[in-house]
C-alpha positions as CSV (number, residue, x, y, z in Angstrom):
1,X,-56.3,-33.3,129.5
2,X,-53.2,-32.5,127.2
3,X,-54.0,-35.0,124.7
4,X,-57.6,-33.6,124.3
5,X,-56.1,-30.2,124.1
6,X,-53.5,-30.9,121.4
7,X,-55.9,-32.9,119.3
8,X,-58.4,-30.0,119.4
9,X,-55.8,-27.7,118.3
10,X,-54.7,-30.0,115.6
11,X,-58.3,-29.7,114.2
12,X,-58.5,-26.0,114.8
13,X,-61.3,-26.5,117.2
14,X,-61.3,-23.4,119.4
15,X,-64.1,-24.4,121.8
16,X,-62.8,-27.8,122.3
17,X,-59.3,-26.6,123.0
18,X,-60.7,-24.0,125.7
19,X,-62.6,-26.7,127.3
20,X,-59.5,-29.1,127.2
21,X,-57.1,-26.3,128.6
22,X,-59.0,-25.8,131.9
23,X,-56.4,-26.5,134.7
24,X,-53.6,-26.7,132.4
25,X,-50.6,-24.2,132.4
26,X,-50.4,-23.8,128.6
27,X,-46.7,-22.6,128.4
28,X,-45.7,-26.0,129.9
29,X,-47.8,-28.2,127.4
30,X,-45.4,-29.7,124.7
31,X,-45.7,-32.0,121.7
32,X,-43.7,-35.2,121.4
33,X,-41.3,-33.3,119.6
34,X,-41.0,-30.4,122.1
35,X,-43.2,-27.8,120.3
36,X,-45.7,-25.8,122.0
37,X,-49.3,-25.9,121.2
38,X,-48.7,-22.6,119.3
39,X,-46.4,-24.6,116.8
40,X,-49.3,-27.0,116.3
41,X,-51.8,-24.3,115.7
42,X,-49.4,-22.4,113.4
43,X,-48.6,-25.7,111.4
44,X,-52.1,-26.3,110.7
45,X,-52.9,-22.5,110.0
46,X,-55.3,-22.2,112.8
47,X,-55.0,-18.4,113.5
48,X,-58.0,-18.1,115.7
49,X,-56.6,-20.8,118.0
50,X,-53.1,-19.3,117.8
51,X,-54.4,-15.7,118.8
52,X,-56.1,-17.3,121.8
53,X,-53.0,-19.5,122.9
54,X,-50.9,-16.2,122.6
55,X,-53.5,-14.6,124.9
56,X,-52.8,-17.5,127.4
57,X,-49.0,-16.9,127.5
58,X,-47.5,-18.8,124.8
59,X,-44.6,-17.1,123.2
60,X,-44.5,-16.6,119.6
61,X,-40.6,-17.3,119.6
62,X,-40.8,-20.4,121.6
63,X,-38.2,-23.2,120.3
64,X,-39.4,-26.7,119.8
65,X,-37.0,-29.5,120.3
66,X,-34.9,-28.6,117.4
67,X,-34.8,-24.9,118.0
68,X,-37.6,-24.0,115.6
69,X,-40.0,-21.4,116.4
70,X,-43.8,-21.5,115.4
71,X,-42.8,-19.4,112.3
72,X,-40.8,-22.3,111.1
73,X,-43.6,-24.5,111.6
74,X,-46.0,-22.2,109.8
75,X,-43.4,-21.6,106.8
76,X,-42.9,-25.4,106.1
77,X,-46.7,-26.0,106.1
78,X,-47.3,-22.8,103.9
79,X,-49.7,-21.3,106.0
80,X,-49.1,-17.8,105.0
81,X,-52.0,-16.3,107.3
82,X,-50.2,-17.8,110.1
83,X,-47.0,-16.5,109.0
84,X,-48.4,-13.1,108.5
85,X,-50.2,-13.3,112.2
86,X,-46.9,-14.3,113.7
87,X,-44.9,-11.5,112.1
88,X,-47.6,-9.1,113.4
89,X,-47.2,-10.4,116.9
90,X,-43.3,-9.8,116.7
91,X,-42.0,-12.9,115.2
92,X,-38.9,-12.4,113.2
93,X,-38.6,-14.0,109.6
94,X,-34.8,-14.6,109.6
95,X,-33.5,-16.6,112.7
96,X,-32.4,-20.3,112.2
97,X,-33.3,-23.1,114.2
98,X,-30.9,-25.3,116.1
99,X,-29.3,-26.3,112.7
100,X,-29.4,-22.7,111.2
101,X,-32.4,-23.9,109.1
102,X,-34.5,-20.3,108.6
103,X,-38.2,-20.0,107.9
104,X,-37.1,-19.2,104.3
105,X,-35.3,-22.6,104.0
106,X,-38.4,-24.4,105.1
107,X,-40.8,-22.7,102.9
108,X,-38.6,-23.7,100.0
109,X,-38.2,-27.4,101.5
110,X,-42.1,-27.5,101.6
111,X,-42.5,-26.1,98.2
112,X,-44.4,-22.9,99.3
113,X,-44.0,-20.0,96.7
114,X,-46.5,-17.6,98.3
115,X,-44.7,-18.0,101.6
116,X,-41.3,-17.6,99.8
117,X,-42.5,-14.6,98.2
118,X,-43.8,-13.0,101.5
119,X,-40.7,-13.8,103.4
120,X,-38.4,-12.5,100.8
121,X,-40.6,-9.2,100.6
122,X,-40.2,-8.7,104.6
123,X,-36.3,-9.2,104.5
124,X,-35.5,-12.9,104.8
125,X,-31.9,-13.5,103.9
126,X,-31.6,-15.6,100.5
127,X,-28.1,-16.2,101.2
128,X,-28.5,-17.9,104.6
129,X,-26.9,-21.4,104.9
130,X,-27.8,-24.3,107.4
131,X,-26.0,-26.7,109.3
132,X,-28.6,-29.6,108.5
133,X,-27.1,-32.9,107.7
134,X,-26.6,-32.9,103.9
135,X,-26.6,-29.9,101.9
136,X,-29.8,-27.8,102.0
137,X,-29.2,-24.1,101.2
138,X,-30.6,-21.2,98.8
139,X,-28.4,-20.6,96.0
140,X,-28.8,-18.4,92.9
141,X,-31.2,-19.9,90.5
142,X,-30.1,-20.9,86.8
143,X,-32.9,-19.2,84.7
144,X,-33.6,-22.7,83.1
145,X,-34.3,-24.2,86.4
146,X,-36.7,-21.8,88.1
147,X,-38.7,-23.5,90.7
148,X,-40.2,-20.3,91.8
149,X,-40.9,-17.9,89.0
150,X,-42.1,-14.4,89.5
151,X,-41.2,-14.6,93.3
152,X,-42.0,-10.8,93.8
153,X,-44.2,-8.1,92.1
154,X,-42.4,-5.5,89.8
155,X,-43.0,-2.8,92.3
156,X,-41.2,-4.5,95.2
157,X,-38.4,-2.9,96.9
158,X,-36.6,-6.3,96.9
159,X,-37.2,-7.3,93.3
160,X,-33.8,-6.6,92.2
161,X,-32.2,-8.5,95.0
162,X,-34.7,-11.5,94.1
163,X,-33.7,-11.4,90.6
164,X,-30.1,-11.4,91.4
165,X,-30.4,-14.3,94.0
166,X,-33.9,-16.0,93.6
167,X,-34.1,-18.9,96.1
168,X,-33.6,-22.4,94.9
169,X,-33.6,-25.5,97.3
170,X,-30.7,-27.9,96.6
171,X,-31.6,-30.6,98.9
172,X,-29.8,-33.8,100.0
173,X,-32.9,-35.9,99.7
174,X,-32.2,-37.8,102.9
175,X,-31.9,-34.5,105.0
176,X,-35.2,-32.9,103.5
177,X,-37.1,-36.2,104.1
178,X,-35.7,-36.5,107.7
179,X,-36.7,-32.9,108.4
180,X,-40.1,-33.3,106.7
181,X,-41.0,-36.5,108.8
182,X,-39.8,-34.7,112.0
183,X,-42.2,-31.7,111.5
184,X,-44.9,-33.9,110.3
185,X,-44.8,-36.4,112.9
186,X,-44.9,-33.6,115.8
187,X,-48.1,-32.3,114.2
188,X,-49.8,-35.7,113.4
189,X,-49.1,-37.4,116.6
190,X,-50.3,-36.5,120.1
191,X,-48.3,-37.6,123.2
192,X,-50.4,-39.9,125.4
């Protein structure tokens, strides 16, 4: 039943997830990397499924095996609607996972400018650092090396801060690849 549930959530199939969930205590269901079904739904951008899961007792701030919340998964995958939904349900935009990686780090790591823009507007710390292996951090961006131009609208209350310290990911490629593989593996495989 757990495999059928996680497969349905991965596909975003609410009816199949509801059927597969009969008899399961959903807060106890975990993916192979310790994520909850809500992590998986948010990674896939399945807000309707995420809403149903939250209604069944899954916490929006539950940690996976690395200490990441569903917000981390949604930001890495670039699922802006899931990010907005999580924030509306009380999820914070700034906390780091077990290695200090914030949702903003992961949005940059995943190459997700719309999510980066949204996180900065809602108060994400562009100066946050992480303890991931290698050097992955946000740093002031040289004008000639802009990865995320026009991050915020001119009328944004945080435009001045973003202009002074726009985010740039400076990854140690092995650390970035390792984190990417972990998240993608967790959301592409379902435990037996």
